[in-house]
N, CA, C and O atoms as CSV, one atom per row, in Angstrom:
chain,resi,resn,atom,element,x,y,z
A,1,MET,N,N,1.252,-36.706,1.408
A,1,MET,CA,C,0.645,-35.503,1.934
A,1,MET,C,C,0.635,-34.446,0.848
A,1,MET,O,O,1.664,-34.178,0.227
A,2,LYS,N,N,-0.512,-33.848,0.617
A,2,LYS,CA,C,-0.632,-32.868,-0.450
A,2,LYS,C,C,-0.359,-31.468,0.066
A,2,LYS,O,O,-0.525,-31.182,1.251
A,3,THR,N,N,0.064,-30.597,-0.845
A,3,THR,CA,C,0.291,-29.197,-0.505
A,3,THR,C,C,-1.048,-28.497,-0.349
A,3,THR,O,O,-1.950,-28.669,-1.168
A,4,TYR,N,N,-1.167,-27.709,0.707
A,4,TYR,CA,C,-2.406,-27.007,0.974
A,4,TYR,C,C,-2.519,-25.785,0.070
A,4,TYR,O,O,-1.560,-25.026,-0.070
A,5,ALA,N,N,-3.667,-25.593,-0.535
A,5,ALA,CA,C,-3.942,-24.408,-1.343
A,5,ALA,C,C,-5.209,-23.758,-0.796
A,5,ALA,O,O,-6.265,-24.387,-0.732
A,6,ALA,N,N,-5.089,-22.504,-0.407
A,6,ALA,CA,C,-6.229,-21.790,0.171
A,6,ALA,C,C,-7.301,-21.545,-0.875
A,6,ALA,O,O,-7.000,-21.307,-2.045
A,7,LYS,N,N,-8.548,-21.605,-0.447
A,7,LYS,CA,C,-9.675,-21.301,-1.312
A,7,LYS,C,C,-10.323,-20.013,-0.817
A,7,LYS,O,O,-10.118,-19.611,0.328
A,8,ALA,N,N,-11.091,-19.377,-1.668
A,8,ALA,CA,C,-11.692,-18.089,-1.333
A,8,ALA,C,C,-12.599,-18.185,-0.111
A,8,ALA,O,O,-12.665,-17.243,0.680
A,9,GLU,N,N,-13.294,-19.300,0.057
A,9,GLU,CA,C,-14.205,-19.415,1.198
A,9,GLU,C,C,-13.473,-19.706,2.513
A,9,GLU,O,O,-14.065,-19.555,3.581
A,10,ASP,N,N,-12.208,-20.118,2.462
A,10,ASP,CA,C,-11.432,-20.410,3.672
A,10,ASP,C,C,-10.801,-19.163,4.298
A,10,ASP,O,O,-10.350,-19.205,5.442
A,11,ILE,N,N,-10.769,-18.071,3.562
A,11,ILE,CA,C,-10.005,-16.896,3.974
A,11,ILE,C,C,-10.848,-16.002,4.876
A,11,ILE,O,O,-11.979,-15.649,4.544
A,12,GLU,N,N,-10.276,-15.647,6.015
A,12,GLU,CA,C,-10.905,-14.689,6.924
A,12,GLU,C,C,-10.078,-13.420,6.903
A,12,GLU,O,O,-8.885,-13.446,7.204
A,13,ARG,N,N,-10.701,-12.318,6.551
A,13,ARG,CA,C,-9.979,-11.059,6.397
A,13,ARG,C,C,-10.074,-10.210,7.659
A,13,ARG,O,O,-11.141,-10.083,8.259
A,14,GLU,N,N,-8.959,-9.640,8.044
A,14,GLU,CA,C,-8.883,-8.718,9.174
A,14,GLU,C,C,-8.686,-7.303,8.634
A,14,GLU,O,O,-8.365,-7.119,7.460
A,15,TRP,N,N,-8.878,-6.320,9.484
A,15,TRP,CA,C,-8.629,-4.920,9.142
A,15,TRP,C,C,-7.539,-4.400,10.064
A,15,TRP,O,O,-7.618,-4.562,11.282
A,16,TYR,N,N,-6.514,-3.772,9.480
A,16,TYR,CA,C,-5.411,-3.192,10.242
A,16,TYR,C,C,-5.306,-1.708,9.925
A,16,TYR,O,O,-5.636,-1.279,8.819
A,17,VAL,N,N,-4.848,-0.927,10.894
A,17,VAL,CA,C,-4.648,0.501,10.691
A,17,VAL,C,C,-3.191,0.827,10.995
A,17,VAL,O,O,-2.613,0.306,11.948
A,18,VAL,N,N,-2.603,1.699,10.169
A,18,VAL,CA,C,-1.217,2.121,10.324
A,18,VAL,C,C,-1.188,3.640,10.280
A,18,VAL,O,O,-1.823,4.254,9.423
A,19,SER,N,N,-0.454,4.242,11.198
A,19,SER,CA,C,-0.235,5.677,11.140
A,19,SER,C,C,1.123,5.922,10.499
A,19,SER,O,O,2.137,5.401,10.965
A,20,ALA,N,N,1.145,6.713,9.431
A,20,ALA,CA,C,2.390,6.986,8.714
A,20,ALA,C,C,3.177,8.110,9.362
A,20,ALA,O,O,4.183,8.554,8.808
A,21,ASN,N,N,2.746,8.576,10.512
A,21,ASN,CA,C,3.386,9.699,11.185
A,21,ASN,C,C,4.816,9.328,11.594
A,21,ASN,O,O,5.018,8.530,12.509
A,22,GLY,N,N,5.806,9.915,10.909
A,22,GLY,CA,C,7.206,9.680,11.227
A,22,GLY,C,C,7.780,8.379,10.701
A,22,GLY,O,O,8.949,8.089,10.955
A,23,GLU,N,N,7.007,7.587,9.980
A,23,GLU,CA,C,7.486,6.315,9.433
A,23,GLU,C,C,8.275,6.553,8.148
A,23,GLU,O,O,7.944,7.444,7.367
A,24,VAL,N,N,9.320,5.753,7.931
A,24,VAL,CA,C,10.078,5.810,6.687
A,24,VAL,C,C,9.253,5.093,5.620
A,24,VAL,O,O,8.746,3.995,5.852
A,25,LEU,N,N,9.121,5.715,4.463
A,25,LEU,CA,C,8.204,5.240,3.418
A,25,LEU,C,C,8.453,3.791,3.017
A,25,LEU,O,O,7.521,2.987,3.043
A,26,GLY,N,N,9.657,3.440,2.656
A,26,GLY,CA,C,9.943,2.100,2.155
A,26,GLY,C,C,9.729,1.020,3.185
A,26,GLY,O,O,9.171,-0.033,2.876
A,27,ARG,N,N,10.165,1.263,4.406
A,27,ARG,CA,C,10.025,0.259,5.463
A,27,ARG,C,C,8.555,0.036,5.820
A,27,ARG,O,O,8.140,-1.091,6.093
A,28,MET,N,N,7.779,1.107,5.816
A,28,MET,CA,C,6.352,0.984,6.086
A,28,MET,C,C,5.655,0.248,4.932
A,28,MET,O,O,4.775,-0.581,5.161
A,29,ALA,N,N,6.053,0.558,3.698
A,29,ALA,CA,C,5.431,-0.070,2.532
A,29,ALA,C,C,5.674,-1.573,2.504
A,29,ALA,O,O,4.808,-2.327,2.060
A,30,VAL,N,N,6.835,-2.021,2.968
A,30,VAL,CA,C,7.130,-3.455,3.017
A,30,VAL,C,C,6.169,-4.156,3.967
A,30,VAL,O,O,5.619,-5.205,3.633
A,31,ARG,N,N,5.963,-3.579,5.153
A,31,ARG,CA,C,5.054,-4.176,6.127
A,31,ARG,C,C,3.630,-4.225,5.589
A,31,ARG,O,O,2.923,-5.217,5.765
A,32,ILE,N,N,3.214,-3.133,4.928
A,32,ILE,CA,C,1.855,-3.068,4.381
A,32,ILE,C,C,1.671,-4.100,3.268
A,32,ILE,O,O,0.661,-4.804,3.235
A,33,ALA,N,N,2.644,-4.193,2.356
A,33,ALA,CA,C,2.544,-5.122,1.228
A,33,ALA,C,C,2.487,-6.569,1.711
A,33,ALA,O,O,1.780,-7.391,1.129
A,34,LYS,N,N,3.219,-6.875,2.757
A,34,LYS,CA,C,3.224,-8.238,3.292
A,34,LYS,C,C,1.851,-8.618,3.840
A,34,LYS,O,O,1.392,-9.743,3.646
A,35,VAL,N,N,1.198,-7.682,4.522
A,35,VAL,CA,C,-0.132,-7.957,5.085
A,35,VAL,C,C,-1.182,-7.998,3.975
A,35,VAL,O,O,-2.071,-8.850,3.995
A,36,LEU,N,N,-1.085,-7.086,3.011
A,36,LEU,CA,C,-2.045,-7.086,1.898
A,36,LEU,C,C,-1.965,-8.384,1.106
A,36,LEU,O,O,-2.987,-8.916,0.672
A,37,ARG,N,N,-0.766,-8.885,0.921
A,37,ARG,CA,C,-0.562,-10.109,0.143
A,37,ARG,C,C,-0.968,-11.349,0.922
A,37,ARG,O,O,-1.373,-12.345,0.323
A,38,GLY,N,N,-0.866,-11.306,2.261
A,38,GLY,CA,C,-1.240,-12.444,3.088
A,38,GLY,C,C,-0.064,-13.301,3.485
A,38,GLY,O,O,-0.255,-14.429,3.939
A,39,LYS,N,N,1.154,-12.798,3.327
A,39,LYS,CA,C,2.345,-13.596,3.638
A,39,LYS,C,C,2.541,-13.811,5.131
A,39,LYS,O,O,3.361,-14.639,5.529
A,40,HIS,N,N,1.811,-13.086,5.961
A,40,HIS,CA,C,1.924,-13.260,7.400
A,40,HIS,C,C,1.051,-14.402,7.917
A,40,HIS,O,O,1.103,-14.735,9.101
A,41,LYS,N,N,0.255,-14.997,7.042
A,41,LYS,CA,C,-0.656,-16.070,7.447
A,41,LYS,C,C,-0.062,-17.434,7.093
A,41,LYS,O,O,0.665,-17.554,6.106
A,42,PRO,N,N,-0.361,-18.449,7.882
A,42,PRO,CA,C,0.149,-19.787,7.555
A,42,PRO,C,C,-0.537,-20.400,6.333
A,42,PRO,O,O,-0.019,-21.362,5.765
A,43,ILE,N,N,-1.682,-19.870,5.919
A,43,ILE,CA,C,-2.386,-20.431,4.762
A,43,ILE,C,C,-2.020,-19.713,3.469
A,43,ILE,O,O,-2.732,-19.850,2.475
A,44,PHE,N,N,-0.923,-18.946,3.455
A,44,PHE,CA,C,-0.552,-18.165,2.275
A,44,PHE,C,C,-0.455,-19.063,1.045
A,44,PHE,O,O,0.188,-20.113,1.069
A,45,THR,N,N,-1.102,-18.627,-0.019
A,45,THR,CA,C,-1.042,-19.302,-1.311
A,45,THR,C,C,-0.732,-18.235,-2.355
A,45,THR,O,O,-1.456,-17.242,-2.436
A,46,PRO,N,N,0.326,-18.404,-3.162
A,46,PRO,CA,C,0.776,-17.330,-4.050
A,46,PRO,C,C,-0.240,-16.872,-5.084
A,46,PRO,O,O,-0.235,-15.700,-5.464
A,47,HIS,N,N,-1.113,-17.762,-5.553
A,47,HIS,CA,C,-2.026,-17.390,-6.630
A,47,HIS,C,C,-3.420,-17.006,-6.130
A,47,HIS,O,O,-4.331,-16.817,-6.936
A,48,VAL,N,N,-3.599,-16.887,-4.798
A,48,VAL,CA,C,-4.891,-16.541,-4.213
A,48,VAL,C,C,-4.725,-15.282,-3.373
A,48,VAL,O,O,-3.715,-15.113,-2.689
A,49,ASP,N,N,-5.711,-14.409,-3.428
A,49,ASP,CA,C,-5.698,-13.207,-2.605
A,49,ASP,C,C,-6.152,-13.590,-1.201
A,49,ASP,O,O,-7.352,-13.657,-0.933
A,50,CYS,N,N,-5.200,-13.842,-0.304
A,50,CYS,CA,C,-5.547,-14.261,1.050
A,50,CYS,C,C,-5.112,-13.226,2.084
A,50,CYS,O,O,-4.985,-13.550,3.265
A,51,GLY,N,N,-4.883,-11.989,1.656
A,51,GLY,CA,C,-4.419,-10.938,2.556
A,51,GLY,C,C,-5.543,-10.217,3.262
A,51,GLY,O,O,-6.721,-10.530,3.089
A,52,ASP,N,N,-5.145,-9.236,4.067
A,52,ASP,CA,C,-6.076,-8.458,4.872
A,52,ASP,C,C,-6.167,-7.032,4.349
A,52,ASP,O,O,-5.395,-6.624,3.481
A,53,HIS,N,N,-7.116,-6.283,4.889
A,53,HIS,CA,C,-7.290,-4.877,4.535
A,53,HIS,C,C,-6.364,-4.025,5.391
A,53,HIS,O,O,-6.148,-4.332,6.564
A,54,VAL,N,N,-5.813,-2.955,4.815
A,54,VAL,CA,C,-4.929,-2.054,5.548
A,54,VAL,C,C,-5.395,-0.620,5.329
A,54,VAL,O,O,-5.638,-0.197,4.199
A,55,ILE,N,N,-5.515,0.123,6.435
A,55,ILE,CA,C,-5.871,1.535,6.405
A,55,ILE,C,C,-4.636,2.319,6.819
A,55,ILE,O,O,-4.052,2.042,7.866
A,56,VAL,N,N,-4.231,3.288,6.018
A,56,VAL,CA,C,-3.086,4.132,6.342
A,56,VAL,C,C,-3.605,5.538,6.613
A,56,VAL,O,O,-4.292,6.124,5.776
A,57,THR,N,N,-3.276,6.075,7.784
A,57,THR,CA,C,-3.664,7.437,8.129
A,57,THR,C,C,-2.417,8.310,8.201
A,57,THR,O,O,-1.297,7.802,8.232
A,58,ASP,N,N,-2.614,9.607,8.227
A,58,ASP,CA,C,-1.515,10.587,8.298
A,58,ASP,C,C,-0.525,10.407,7.150
A,58,ASP,O,O,0.686,10.416,7.369
A,59,ALA,N,N,-1.026,10.247,5.945
A,59,ALA,CA,C,-0.152,10.030,4.793
A,59,ALA,C,C,0.739,11.232,4.517
A,59,ALA,O,O,1.791,11.093,3.893
A,60,ASP,N,N,0.331,12.406,4.973
A,60,ASP,CA,C,1.125,13.603,4.721
A,60,ASP,C,C,2.293,13.755,5.695
A,60,ASP,O,O,3.062,14.709,5.585
A,61,LYS,N,N,2.438,12.829,6.646
A,61,LYS,CA,C,3.527,12.916,7.624
A,61,LYS,C,C,4.563,11.817,7.451
A,61,LYS,O,O,5.344,11.557,8.367
A,62,VAL,N,N,4.583,11.172,6.301
A,62,VAL,CA,C,5.550,10.107,6.033
A,62,VAL,C,C,6.935,10.717,5.812
A,62,VAL,O,O,7.056,11.861,5.373
A,63,ARG,N,N,7.983,9.938,6.124
A,63,ARG,CA,C,9.354,10.432,5.992
A,63,ARG,C,C,10.055,9.778,4.812
A,63,ARG,O,O,9.780,8.629,4.465
A,64,LEU,N,N,10.963,10.528,4.205
A,64,LEU,CA,C,11.891,9.995,3.217
A,64,LEU,C,C,13.291,10.317,3.709
A,64,LEU,O,O,13.526,11.393,4.259
A,65,THR,N,N,14.215,9.399,3.515
A,65,THR,CA,C,15.574,9.607,4.009
A,65,THR,C,C,16.434,10.279,2.959
A,65,THR,O,O,16.116,10.259,1.770
A,66,GLY,N,N,17.517,10.870,3.408
A,66,GLY,CA,C,18.471,11.494,2.491
A,66,GLY,C,C,17.869,12.697,1.786
A,66,GLY,O,O,17.107,13.466,2.373
A,67,ARG,N,N,18.225,12.844,0.513
A,67,ARG,CA,C,17.732,13.974,-0.284
A,67,ARG,C,C,16.638,13.551,-1.252
A,67,ARG,O,O,16.477,14.141,-2.321
A,68,LYS,N,N,15.884,12.517,-0.865
A,68,LYS,CA,C,14.860,11.980,-1.767
A,68,LYS,C,C,13.732,12.967,-2.036
A,68,LYS,O,O,13.077,12.862,-3.073
A,69,TRP,N,N,13.478,13.922,-1.141
A,69,TRP,CA,C,12.413,14.890,-1.391
A,69,TRP,C,C,12.688,15.676,-2.668
A,69,TRP,O,O,11.747,16.044,-3.373
A,70,GLN,N,N,13.952,15.942,-2.981
A,70,GLN,CA,C,14.297,16.680,-4.193
A,70,GLN,C,C,14.713,15.748,-5.339
A,70,GLN,O,O,14.512,16.097,-6.502
A,71,GLN,N,N,15.278,14.588,-5.046
A,71,GLN,CA,C,15.852,13.737,-6.085
A,71,GLN,C,C,14.922,12.646,-6.599
A,71,GLN,O,O,15.051,12.234,-7.752
A,72,LYS,N,N,13.995,12.170,-5.786
A,72,LYS,CA,C,13.096,11.104,-6.232
A,72,LYS,C,C,12.063,11.681,-7.189
A,72,LYS,O,O,11.418,12.686,-6.891
A,73,MET,N,N,11.914,11.036,-8.338
A,73,MET,CA,C,10.989,11.508,-9.369
A,73,MET,C,C,9.863,10.500,-9.593
A,73,MET,O,O,10.072,9.288,-9.545
A,74,TYR,N,N,8.671,11.029,-9.838
A,74,TYR,CA,C,7.511,10.221,-10.198
A,74,TYR,C,C,7.137,10.564,-11.629
A,74,TYR,O,O,6.970,11.733,-11.976
A,75,TYR,N,N,7.005,9.530,-12.460
A,75,TYR,CA,C,6.751,9.730,-13.882
A,75,TYR,C,C,5.343,9.259,-14.234
A,75,TYR,O,O,4.851,8.267,-13.695
A,76,ALA,N,N,4.705,9.988,-15.151
A,76,ALA,CA,C,3.400,9.602,-15.682
A,76,ALA,C,C,3.365,10.005,-17.150
A,76,ALA,O,O,3.769,11.113,-17.503
A,77,HIS,N,N,2.890,9.125,-17.989
A,77,HIS,CA,C,2.819,9.422,-19.423
A,77,HIS,C,C,1.381,9.285,-19.885
A,77,HIS,O,O,0.702,8.313,-19.554
A,78,SER,N,N,0.918,10.268,-20.656
A,78,SER,CA,C,-0.458,10.272,-21.134
A,78,SER,C,C,-0.674,9.340,-22.313
A,78,SER,O,O,-1.811,8.992,-22.630
A,79,GLY,N,N,0.405,8.935,-22.962
A,79,GLY,CA,C,0.285,8.091,-24.143
A,79,GLY,C,C,0.388,8.877,-25.430
A,79,GLY,O,O,0.461,8.285,-26.507
A,80,TYR,N,N,0.395,10.192,-25.347
A,80,TYR,CA,C,0.522,11.050,-26.515
A,80,TYR,C,C,1.960,11.557,-26.623
A,80,TYR,O,O,2.697,11.543,-25.637
A,81,PRO,N,N,2.361,12.004,-27.816
A,81,PRO,CA,C,3.704,12.567,-27.952
A,81,PRO,C,C,3.898,13.741,-26.996
A,81,PRO,O,O,3.008,14.572,-26.818
A,82,SER,N,N,5.050,13.786,-26.404
A,82,SER,CA,C,5.443,14.786,-25.402
A,82,SER,C,C,4.454,14.815,-24.233
A,82,SER,O,O,4.167,15.880,-23.685
A,83,GLY,N,N,3.939,13.649,-23.855
A,83,GLY,CA,C,2.963,13.564,-22.775
A,83,GLY,C,C,3.560,13.120,-21.460
A,83,GLY,O,O,2.830,12.687,-20.569
A,84,LEU,N,N,4.892,13.218,-21.313
A,84,LEU,CA,C,5.542,12.792,-20.075
A,84,LEU,C,C,5.442,13.887,-19.019
A,84,LEU,O,O,5.788,15.042,-19.268
A,85,LYS,N,N,4.966,13.508,-17.844
A,85,LYS,CA,C,4.898,14.443,-16.726
A,85,LYS,C,C,5.815,13.927,-15.631
A,85,LYS,O,O,5.769,12.747,-15.280
A,86,VAL,N,N,6.642,14.800,-15.094
A,86,VAL,CA,C,7.599,14.430,-14.068
A,86,VAL,C,C,7.350,15.303,-12.845
A,86,VAL,O,O,7.188,16.517,-12.967
A,87,ALA,N,N,7.321,14.686,-11.666
A,87,ALA,CA,C,7.123,15.428,-10.424
A,87,ALA,C,C,8.092,14.901,-9.379
A,87,ALA,O,O,8.313,13.694,-9.285
A,88,THR,N,N,8.671,15.801,-8.595
A,88,THR,CA,C,9.534,15.383,-7.497
A,88,THR,C,C,8.667,14.874,-6.352
A,88,THR,O,O,7.453,15.079,-6.340
A,89,ALA,N,N,9.301,14.213,-5.397
A,89,ALA,CA,C,8.565,13.697,-4.247
A,89,ALA,C,C,7.956,14.843,-3.436
A,89,ALA,O,O,6.861,14.699,-2.892
A,90,GLN,N,N,8.650,15.967,-3.351
A,90,GLN,CA,C,8.123,17.105,-2.590
A,90,GLN,C,C,6.856,17.662,-3.239
A,90,GLN,O,O,5.883,17.981,-2.556
A,91,ARG,N,N,6.884,17.774,-4.565
A,91,ARG,CA,C,5.709,18.290,-5.271
A,91,ARG,C,C,4.538,17.310,-5.173
A,91,ARG,O,O,3.384,17.715,-5.034
A,92,MET,N,N,4.854,16.021,-5.248
A,92,MET,CA,C,3.816,15.001,-5.122
A,92,MET,C,C,3.218,15.025,-3.707
A,92,MET,O,O,2.015,14.829,-3.534
A,93,MET,N,N,4.055,15.265,-2.711
A,93,MET,CA,C,3.570,15.344,-1.338
A,93,MET,C,C,2.650,16.546,-1.145
A,93,MET,O,O,1.658,16.462,-0.420
A,94,ASP,N,N,2.974,17.659,-1.789
A,94,ASP,CA,C,2.136,18.849,-1.667
A,94,ASP,C,C,0.768,18.650,-2.312
A,94,ASP,O,O,-0.239,19.125,-1.788
A,95,LYS,N,N,0.726,17.945,-3.454
A,95,LYS,CA,C,-0.531,17.787,-4.182
A,95,LYS,C,C,-1.316,16.548,-3.749
A,95,LYS,O,O,-2.498,16.647,-3.420
A,96,HIS,N,N,-0.657,15.373,-3.747
A,96,HIS,CA,C,-1.339,14.105,-3.472
A,96,HIS,C,C,-0.485,13.232,-2.563
A,96,HIS,O,O,0.173,12.319,-3.061
A,97,PRO,N,N,-0.463,13.467,-1.265
A,97,PRO,CA,C,0.382,12.654,-0.384
A,97,PRO,C,C,-0.036,11.188,-0.324
A,97,PRO,O,O,0.796,10.323,-0.051
A,98,GLU,N,N,-1.290,10.899,-0.570
A,98,GLU,CA,C,-1.719,9.504,-0.525
A,98,GLU,C,C,-1.166,8.696,-1.691
A,98,GLU,O,O,-1.000,7.481,-1.577
A,99,LYS,N,N,-0.879,9.353,-2.812
A,99,LYS,CA,C,-0.344,8.646,-3.981
A,99,LYS,C,C,1.078,8.154,-3.759
A,99,LYS,O,O,1.485,7.163,-4.364
A,100,ILE,N,N,1.838,8.821,-2.907
A,100,ILE,CA,C,3.206,8.386,-2.628
A,100,ILE,C,C,3.192,7.012,-1.970
A,100,ILE,O,O,3.957,6.128,-2.356
A,101,ILE,N,N,2.331,6.833,-0.985
A,101,ILE,CA,C,2.258,5.543,-0.281
A,101,ILE,C,C,1.681,4.473,-1.198
A,101,ILE,O,O,2.187,3.351,-1.240
A,102,ARG,N,N,0.626,4.813,-1.931
A,102,ARG,CA,C,0.027,3.841,-2.853
A,102,ARG,C,C,1.034,3.391,-3.912
A,102,ARG,O,O,1.073,2.212,-4.264
A,103,HIS,N,N,1.844,4.312,-4.420
A,103,HIS,CA,C,2.847,3.991,-5.436
A,103,HIS,C,C,3.923,3.073,-4.872
A,103,HIS,O,O,4.354,2.138,-5.546
A,104,ALA,N,N,4.358,3.330,-3.648
A,104,ALA,CA,C,5.401,2.514,-3.028
A,104,ALA,C,C,4.904,1.089,-2.774
A,104,ALA,O,O,5.630,0.126,-3.020
A,105,VAL,N,N,3.674,0.953,-2.284
A,105,VAL,CA,C,3.132,-0.377,-2.007
A,105,VAL,C,C,2.857,-1.119,-3.307
A,105,VAL,O,O,3.079,-2.327,-3.390
A,106,ARG,N,N,2.380,-0.413,-4.314
A,106,ARG,CA,C,2.050,-1.037,-5.597
A,106,ARG,C,C,3.279,-1.677,-6.246
A,106,ARG,O,O,3.179,-2.718,-6.895
A,107,GLY,N,N,4.432,-1.042,-6.063
A,107,GLY,CA,C,5.650,-1.604,-6.633
A,107,GLY,C,C,6.100,-2.880,-5.962
A,107,GLY,O,O,6.932,-3.602,-6.512
A,108,MET,N,N,5.569,-3.181,-4.775
A,108,MET,CA,C,5.956,-4.384,-4.041
A,108,MET,C,C,4.957,-5.519,-4.197
A,108,MET,O,O,5.136,-6.586,-3.609
A,109,LEU,N,N,3.911,-5.303,-4.980
A,109,LEU,CA,C,2.899,-6.330,-5.213
A,109,LEU,C,C,3.094,-6.927,-6.605
A,109,LEU,O,O,3.808,-6.344,-7.421
A,110,PRO,N,N,2.481,-8.068,-6.896
A,110,PRO,CA,C,2.578,-8.640,-8.237
A,110,PRO,C,C,2.024,-7.681,-9.286
A,110,PRO,O,O,1.051,-6.971,-9.031
A,111,HIS,N,N,2.638,-7.662,-10.455
A,111,HIS,CA,C,2.221,-6.761,-11.529
A,111,HIS,C,C,1.298,-7.509,-12.494
A,111,HIS,O,O,1.635,-7.719,-13.659
A,112,ASN,N,N,0.131,-7.904,-11.986
A,112,ASN,CA,C,-0.854,-8.626,-12.789
A,112,ASN,C,C,-2.240,-8.388,-12.187
A,112,ASN,O,O,-2.409,-7.492,-11.360
A,113,ARG,N,N,-3.230,-9.183,-12.595
A,113,ARG,CA,C,-4.591,-9.012,-12.093
A,113,ARG,C,C,-4.674,-9.199,-10.582
A,113,ARG,O,O,-5.421,-8.497,-9.899
A,114,LEU,N,N,-3.906,-10.143,-10.073
A,114,LEU,CA,C,-3.920,-10.395,-8.632
A,114,LEU,C,C,-3.403,-9.181,-7.865
A,114,LEU,O,O,-3.957,-8.829,-6.823
A,115,GLY,N,N,-2.351,-8.539,-8.365
A,115,GLY,CA,C,-1.812,-7.356,-7.708
A,115,GLY,C,C,-2.799,-6.206,-7.696
A,115,GLY,O,O,-2.898,-5.483,-6.704
A,116,ARG,N,N,-3.533,-6.028,-8.792
A,116,ARG,CA,C,-4.554,-4.970,-8.836
A,116,ARG,C,C,-5.695,-5.263,-7.870
A,116,ARG,O,O,-6.242,-4.352,-7.250
A,117,GLN,N,N,-6.049,-6.531,-7.748
A,117,GLN,CA,C,-7.105,-6.920,-6.817
A,117,GLN,C,C,-6.649,-6.701,-5.372
A,117,GLN,O,O,-7.432,-6.250,-4.536
A,118,ILE,N,N,-5.401,-7.015,-5.080
A,118,ILE,CA,C,-4.861,-6.834,-3.730
A,118,ILE,C,C,-4.786,-5.357,-3.379
A,118,ILE,O,O,-5.072,-4.980,-2.242
A,119,LEU,N,N,-4.409,-4.516,-4.330
A,119,LEU,CA,C,-4.240,-3.090,-4.066
A,119,LEU,C,C,-5.556,-2.412,-3.708
A,119,LEU,O,O,-5.551,-1.362,-3.064
A,120,ARG,N,N,-6.679,-2.990,-4.111
A,120,ARG,CA,C,-7.977,-2.409,-3.765
A,120,ARG,C,C,-8.269,-2.491,-2.274
A,120,ARG,O,O,-9.146,-1.784,-1.779
A,121,LYS,N,N,-7.544,-3.345,-1.549
A,121,LYS,CA,C,-7.755,-3.465,-0.105
A,121,LYS,C,C,-6.932,-2.457,0.687
A,121,LYS,O,O,-6.985,-2.450,1.917
A,122,LEU,N,N,-6.170,-1.602,-0.001
A,122,LEU,CA,C,-5.391,-0.561,0.666
A,122,LEU,C,C,-6.181,0.743,0.657
A,122,LEU,O,O,-6.599,1.217,-0.399
A,123,LYS,N,N,-6.380,1.314,1.831
A,123,LYS,CA,C,-7.091,2.589,1.968
A,123,LYS,C,C,-6.115,3.589,2.577
A,123,LYS,O,O,-5.580,3.352,3.661
A,124,VAL,N,N,-5.876,4.718,1.882
A,124,VAL,CA,C,-4.913,5.710,2.346
A,124,VAL,C,C,-5.638,7.031,2.551
A,124,VAL,O,O,-6.382,7.482,1.680
A,125,TYR,N,N,-5.416,7.656,3.724
A,125,TYR,CA,C,-6.056,8.916,4.064
A,125,TYR,C,C,-5.012,9.910,4.543
A,125,TYR,O,O,-4.044,9.537,5.205
A,126,VAL,N,N,-5.216,11.187,4.200
A,126,VAL,CA,C,-4.248,12.238,4.511
A,126,VAL,C,C,-4.253,12.556,5.998
A,126,VAL,O,O,-3.183,12.680,6.593
A,127,GLY,N,N,-5.388,12.689,6.603
A,127,GLY,CA,C,-5.473,13.064,8.014
A,127,GLY,C,C,-5.522,11.847,8.925
A,127,GLY,O,O,-5.393,10.713,8.464
A,128,PRO,N,N,-5.708,12.086,10.225
A,128,PRO,CA,C,-5.777,10.968,11.176
A,128,PRO,C,C,-7.131,10.263,11.206
A,128,PRO,O,O,-7.263,9.212,11.833
A,129,GLU,N,N,-8.132,10.821,10.543
A,129,GLU,CA,C,-9.475,10.237,10.551
A,129,GLU,C,C,-9.673,9.310,9.354
A,129,GLU,O,O,-9.108,9.531,8.284
A,130,HIS,N,N,-10.492,8.260,9.553
A,130,HIS,CA,C,-10.871,7.370,8.452
A,130,HIS,C,C,-12.291,6.868,8.693
A,130,HIS,O,O,-12.721,6.772,9.843
A,131,PRO,N,N,-13.029,6.545,7.623
A,131,PRO,CA,C,-14.433,6.137,7.773
A,131,PRO,C,C,-14.636,4.640,8.002
A,131,PRO,O,O,-15.720,4.127,7.726
A,132,HIS,N,N,-13.625,3.925,8.499
A,132,HIS,CA,C,-13.722,2.468,8.641
A,132,HIS,C,C,-13.753,2.023,10.099
A,132,HIS,O,O,-13.252,0.945,10.419
A,133,GLU,N,N,-14.331,2.828,10.987
A,133,GLU,CA,C,-14.410,2.455,12.398
A,133,GLU,C,C,-15.324,1.257,12.614
A,133,GLU,O,O,-15.137,0.507,13.573
A,134,ALA,N,N,-16.302,1.064,11.749
A,134,ALA,CA,C,-17.236,-0.052,11.908
A,134,ALA,C,C,-16.534,-1.408,11.757
A,134,ALA,O,O,-17.009,-2.411,12.291
A,135,GLN,N,N,-15.419,-1.445,11.040
A,135,GLN,CA,C,-14.687,-2.690,10.847
A,135,GLN,C,C,-13.777,-2.996,12.040
A,135,GLN,O,O,-13.147,-4.053,12.076
A,136,SER,N,N,-13.702,-2.098,13.003
A,136,SER,CA,C,-12.855,-2.193,14.199
A,136,SER,C,C,-11.437,-2.651,13.865
A,136,SER,O,O,-11.027,-3.750,14.238
A,137,PRO,N,N,-10.682,-1.784,13.149
A,137,PRO,CA,C,-9.329,-2.173,12.753
A,137,PRO,C,C,-8.378,-2.216,13.947
A,137,PRO,O,O,-8.505,-1.446,14.900
A,138,GLN,N,N,-7.417,-3.146,13.862
A,138,GLN,CA,C,-6.389,-3.284,14.889
A,138,GLN,C,C,-5.113,-2.613,14.408
A,138,GLN,O,O,-4.908,-2.478,13.202
A,139,PRO,N,N,-4.250,-2.189,15.328
A,139,PRO,CA,C,-2.959,-1.637,14.902
A,139,PRO,C,C,-2.112,-2.724,14.245
A,139,PRO,O,O,-2.112,-3.874,14.684
A,140,LEU,N,N,-1.403,-2.355,13.206
A,140,LEU,CA,C,-0.565,-3.320,12.487
A,140,LEU,C,C,0.644,-3.672,13.340
A,140,LEU,O,O,1.352,-2.770,13.786
A,141,PRO,N,N,0.905,-4.959,13.583
A,141,PRO,CA,C,2.058,-5.332,14.420
A,141,PRO,C,C,3.389,-5.048,13.737
A,141,PRO,O,O,4.446,-5.307,14.312
């Protein structure tokens, strides 16, 4: 009996919606990364993108535990000397709340071409509205 390997034409993609209202960032990111990667499906194949699309709403209402709002730092470097930019989680939430969720999920995906391809299926929105009603997304279990 041979091991099953999913092919691109065998994959059926679903759309899921998650509200980040009151959710703890890390625990929510784990659930999202698992669905994006396709690990919840019986046809999961590690080298194939067999995951589903995920829409995250209310990104500005996500929770962090402890003192992470002041202590958690986000780093970005321009590539030039003295080009390091550092922002706390609170400052990042004030400017770009959607980047906090995208950053957390990105760290849980493969760090290669497949991970970048999977991350394109994540849609994050600040408010409760999203433009993907035509796909009839289901709530994430």
